C-alpha positions in Angstrom: 0.1 -0.2 0.0 1.1 3.9 -1.0 2.1 6.2 1.0 -0.9 8.7 -0.3 -3.2 5.2 0.4 -2.3 5.1 3.9 -3.2 8.4 4.8 -6.2 9.1 2.9 -7.0 6.0 5.1 -5.6 7.4 8.3 -7.1 10.7 7.7 -10.9 9.8 6.4 -11.2 7.9 9.9 -9.7 10.0 12.2 -12.2 12.8 10.4 -15.2 11.0 10.8 -14.1 9.9 15.0 -13.6 13.1 15.5 -17.8 13.8 14.0 -19.0 11.5 15.5 -17.6 12.5 19.2 -19.4 16.3 18.2 -23.0 14.5 17.9 -23.4 11.5 20.1 -21.8 14.2 23.3 -24.6 16.6 23.0 -26.8 14.2 22.3 -27.7 13.5 26.6 -28.5 17.2 26.6 -32.0 16.7 25.5 -35.3 16.3 27.4 -36.5 14.0 29.7 -39.9 13.3 30.8 -41.7 13.8 33.8 -43.0 10.1 34.4 -44.9 12.1 37.6 -47.5 13.5 35.1 -49.7 10.1 36.2 -49.9 10.6 39.0 -50.3 14.4 39.5 -53.6 14.0 37.2 -55.0 10.8 39.5 -53.7 13.2 43.0 -55.9 16.4 41.1 -58.7 13.8 40.8 -59.4 12.4 44.5 -59.0 15.9 45.3 -62.0 16.8 43.6 -63.7 13.9 45.1 -63.1 14.3 48.9 -63.8 17.6 47.9 -67.3 17.4 46.4 -68.5 16.8 50.2 -67.8 19.9 51.9 -67.5 22.7 50.1 -70.0 24.7 48.3 -70.7 24.6 44.5 -68.6 28.4 43.8 -65.8 26.6 45.6 -66.0 22.7 43.5 -67.0 24.9 40.5 -63.9 26.6 41.1 -61.4 23.4 42.3 -62.6 21.8 38.9 -62.1 24.5 36.4 -58.8 24.3 38.7 -58.5 21.1 37.3 -59.4 21.0 34.1 -56.7 23.5 33.6 -54.8 21.5 34.4 -54.8 18.2 33.0 -55.1 20.2 30.0 -51.8 22.1 30.9 -50.1 18.6 31.5 -52.1 16.7 28.2 -50.1 19.4 25.9 -46.5 19.4 28.5 -47.0 16.2 27.6 -47.5 16.5 23.8 -44.6 18.6 23.4 -41.3 16.8 25.5 -43.1 13.6 23.3 -42.5 15.1 20.0 -39.0 16.4 21.8 -38.4 12.8 22.7 -38.9 11.4 19.6 -36.9 13.9 17.4 -33.9 13.4 19.8 -34.4 9.5 19.7 -34.3 9.1 15.6 -31.6 11.7 15.7 -30.1 8.9 18.1 -31.2 6.8 15.9 -29.6 8.1 13.2 -26.0 8.9 14.8 -25.5 5.4 15.4 -26.7 3.9 11.9 -24.1 6.7 10.1 -21.4 5.3 12.4 -22.1 1.3 11.4 -22.4 2.5 8.0 -19.0 4.6 8.0 -17.5 2.2 10.4 -18.2 -0.8 7.6 -16.5 1.5 4.3 -13.0 2.5 6.8 -13.4 -1.3 7.2 -13.7 -2.0 3.3 -11.5 0.8 2.1 -8.6 -0.9 4.1 -9.8 -4.6 2.8 -9.8 -2.9 -0.5 -6.7 -0.9 -0.4 -4.9 -3.9 0.6 -6.0 -6.4 -2.5 -5.6 -3.0 -4.9 -1.9 -3.0 -3.1 -1.3 -7.2 -3.3 -2.8 -6.5 -7.5 -0.6 -3.9 -7.9 2.6 -5.9 -7.0 1.5 -9.4 -9.1 1.0 -6.9 -11.7 4.2 -5.2 -12.0 5.8 -9.3 -11.0 3.7 -10.6 -14.0 5.7 -7.2 -16.3 9.0 -7.9 -14.9 8.4 -12.1 -15.5 7.0 -10.9 -19.6 10.0 -9.0 -19.8 12.2 -11.5 -19.1 10.7 -13.9 -21.4 10.9 -11.3 -24.7 14.1 -11.1 -23.8 15.1 -14.5 -24.1 13.1 -15.1 -27.2 15.5 -11.5 -28.7 18.2 -13.5 -27.1 18.3 -17.7 -28.3 17.8 -16.7 -32.2 19.8 -19.9 -32.0 17.8 -21.7 -30.0 14.4 -24.8 -31.4 12.1 -25.4 -32.8 11.0 -27.1 -28.8 12.5 -23.9 -27.2 10.7 -21.6 -29.1 7.4 -22.9 -28.3 7.6 -23.2 -25.1 8.7 -19.7 -24.9 6.0 -18.8 -26.5 4.0 -20.7 -24.7 4.7 -19.0 -21.7 4.9 -15.3 -23.1 1.1 -16.1 -23.9 0.3 -17.7 -19.8 1.9 -14.2 -18.9 0.4 -11.8 -21.1 -3.2 -13.7 -20.3 -2.0 -13.8 -16.3 -1.4 -9.7 -16.8 -4.2 -9.5 -18.6 -6.5 -10.7 -14.9 -4.5 -8.7 -13.1 -5.3 -5.8 -15.4 -8.7 -5.9 -15.1 -8.4 -7.0 -11.2 -6.9 -4.0 -10.9 -9.5 -1.6 -12.6 -12.6 -3.2 -10.7 -10.7 -3.1 -7.3 -9.9 0.3 -8.6 -13.7 1.1 -9.4 -14.8 -0.4 -6.3 -12.5 2.2 -4.0 -14.1 5.0 -6.1 -17.6 4.0 -5.3 -16.5 3.4 -1.4 -14.8 7.0 -1.3 -17.9 8.5 -2.8 -19.9 6.7 -0.2 -18.1 7.9 2.5 -18.0 10.8 1.3 -21.4 11.6 1.8 -22.2 9.5 4.9 -19.3 12.3 6.0 -20.9 15.2 4.9 -24.5 14.2 6.7 -22.6 13.8 10.0 -21.4 17.4 9.3 -24.9 18.6 8.5 -26.0 17.2 11.4 -22.9 18.2 14.0 -23.7 21.6 12.4 -27.5 21.8 13.2 -27.0 20.4 17.4 -24.0 22.8 17.3 -26.8 25.6 16.5 -28.8 24.9 18.7 -26.6 24.8 21.4 -25.5 28.6 20.5 -29.6 29.1 20.4 -29.5 28.3 23.9 -26.2 29.9 25.4 -26.9 33.3 24.2 -30.5 32.8 25.7 -28.8 32.3 28.7 -26.6 34.5 28.6 -29.5 37.6 27.7 -31.5 36.1 30.6 -28.3 36.4 32.9 -28.3 40.0 32.5 -31.8 40.8 32.3 -31.2 39.4 36.2 -27.6 41.1 36.8 -28.9 42.8 39.9 -30.2 40.6 41.7 -27.0 37.9 41.1 -26.8 35.5 44.4 -30.3 37.2 45.6 -32.5 33.5 45.3 -32.1 33.4 41.4 -30.8 30.6 39.9 -30.6 29.8 35.9 -29.6 27.1 34.3 -29.6 25.5 30.5 -31.2 22.2 30.2 -33.2 19.5 28.4 -32.8 22.4 25.3 -34.2 25.3 26.9 -33.2 27.9 30.1 -35.0 27.7 33.6 -34.9 30.8 35.7 -35.9 28.9 40.1 -37.1 31.4 41.8 -36.3 31.6 45.4 -39.8 31.9 47.8 -38.1 34.2 49.9 -36.9 36.2 47.0 -40.8 36.5 45.7 -44.0 35.5 48.8 -44.5 35.4 51.9 -44.8 32.1 53.8 -48.4 30.6 52.9 -48.8 34.1 50.3 -49.5 34.3 46.1 -49.6 38.1 46.6 -46.1 38.6 45.2 -43.2 41.1 46.5 -42.3 44.7 45.9 -38.0 42.9 45.2 -39.6 39.9 43.6 -42.1 42.3 41.1 -39.0 44.6 40.3 -37.6 40.7 39.1 -40.2 40.0 37.0 -40.5 43.4 35.0 -36.9 42.4 34.4 -37.8 39.4 32.7 -40.7 41.4 31.3 -38.5 43.2 29.4 -36.8 41.4 27.7 -39.9 39.1 26.9 -41.0 42.3 25.3 -38.2 42.6 23.4 -37.9 38.1 22.6 -41.3 37.5 21.5 -40.8 33.6 20.4 -39.7 32.0 23.1 -42.0 29.7 25.0 -42.5 30.4 28.7 -44.1 28.2 31.3 -44.7 29.7 34.9 -44.4 26.4 37.6 -44.9 27.1 40.9 -43.5 24.5 43.5 -44.4 24.2 47.1 -43.1 21.4 50.2 -44.2 18.8 51.0 -46.6 20.1 54.6 -50.3 20.6 54.2 -51.8 24.7 53.4 -53.1 25.1 56.7 -54.9 28.8 55.5 -58.3 29.4 55.1 -60.3 30.6 52.6 -60.0 30.5 49.6 -57.0 28.6 48.8 -57.5 24.8 49.9 -54.6 22.8 49.6 -51.0 22.9 48.2 -52.4 22.6 44.9 -54.1 26.2 45.3 -51.6 27.4 46.7 -48.7 26.6 43.6 -51.8 27.8 41.3 -51.5 30.7 42.0 -48.7 32.1 42.7 -48.2 30.8 39.2 -50.9 32.9 38.0 -50.0 35.9 40.3 -46.2 36.1 38.3 -48.0 35.0 34.8 -50.4 38.9 36.3 -47.2 40.7 36.3 -45.9 39.5 33.7 -48.5 40.7 30.8 -48.1 44.0 32.9 -45.9 44.3 29.9 -48.4 44.9 26.5 -44.9 43.9 24.6 -45.6 40.4 26.2 -47.7 37.5 24.1 -50.7 36.2 25.8 -50.7 33.3 23.9 -47.1 32.1 25.0 -47.2 32.2 27.9 -48.8 29.3 30.4 -49.1 28.7 34.6 -49.3 25.5 36.1 -49.4 24.5 39.7 -46.8 22.0 40.4 -47.6 21.4 44.3 -45.6 19.2 46.3 -44.4 17.0 43.7 -41.7 17.6 42.2 -39.1 18.3 44.2 -35.6 19.4 43.5 -34.2 18.3 47.0 -35.7 15.6 50.7 -38.3 17.3 52.5 -36.5 16.2 56.0 -35.1 19.5 56.6 -36.7 22.9 56.4 -33.4 23.9 55.2 -34.0 21.2 52.1 -37.5 22.2 52.1 -37.0 25.7 51.2 -35.3 24.8 48.5 -38.1 22.6 47.1 -40.3 26.2 47.6 -39.5 27.7 44.7 -40.9 29.4 40.9 -39.9 28.1 38.0 -39.7 29.9 34.8 -39.3 28.6 32.3 -37.5 29.7 28.9 -38.1 27.7 25.2 -36.5 29.5 22.5 -38.0 29.0 18.9 -36.0 25.8 17.2 -38.9 24.0 14.6 -36.7 25.7 11.6 -33.5 23.2 13.4 -36.0 20.4 14.2 -36.8 20.5 10.5 -32.7 21.1 9.6 -32.6 17.5 11.8 -35.3 15.4 9.8 -34.2 16.1 6.5 -30.8 15.2 7.1 -31.7 12.2 8.4 -33.9 11.0 5.6 
């Protein structure tokens, strides 16, 4: 095998492995499904059944409306999560298929290169033998007729072998050309998928930087901003937003929300979900609020109303949900861990429809 062929195979293998690494490493960042949705819906239904025995018709109607809103929101979120999960699963499947195909092409190329090199050596040997026979035939002017006949037979056989090897060499070269083209096509698809994933990461990184800038005056004051599952999560501590057991937003919390509202008014294509979360302790207040479901939902809608005070924010892009105590980020064994669970999360989802469409086209 010549130096050029070895260098081609080595370079193709290294480039392929690099492209696959760029694709496979970001994939685990895609969306996880919420396995507790069924438990939440079941809890809501049981709550509705129990509450009918002890509340007025007006309160029952309000609870039923909240139940319907929660069910609708849950179904919408499940559909979105399922759709994104299917896209991610398809991308992972296509990437693995491309990896296997490229590995096979590389192995085939290496085998064909060895075959081609061996054929070249044999061809060179046949040419040398042919030349030697021709020289012997020329120099044997006084040889007997039998010797001349034998030499001619050997020469003819050598020429036949030479033709056969030349045909095999030509066929091997054609296969090498076809394999190289197929390998180039596969590597192009890998590059396209890698570019799409890189663009999505860039969009999320840019969005997080903008959200960080919107909350720069509240850094270290009960706000945490993270990039998770292809979305930006803004977690607001209870102490920043509400008094214990209340759903009225404090003045300092309202100031922080107005900073975000201004950002959303300037970036109208971002979908926003506001989720209220509580700890596991039962709500012991009186009046309209019955339990943690009510409290978390009221807090979420209170935040939504402040965001919508900016008329530039599109209400169709915002939804609110109460998650009660069923989506904790810590255990509820200590007061400190429970305080971390009492939070409001504002989930920002950039519009990546064009990227998803490009991803599907690249997979085809």
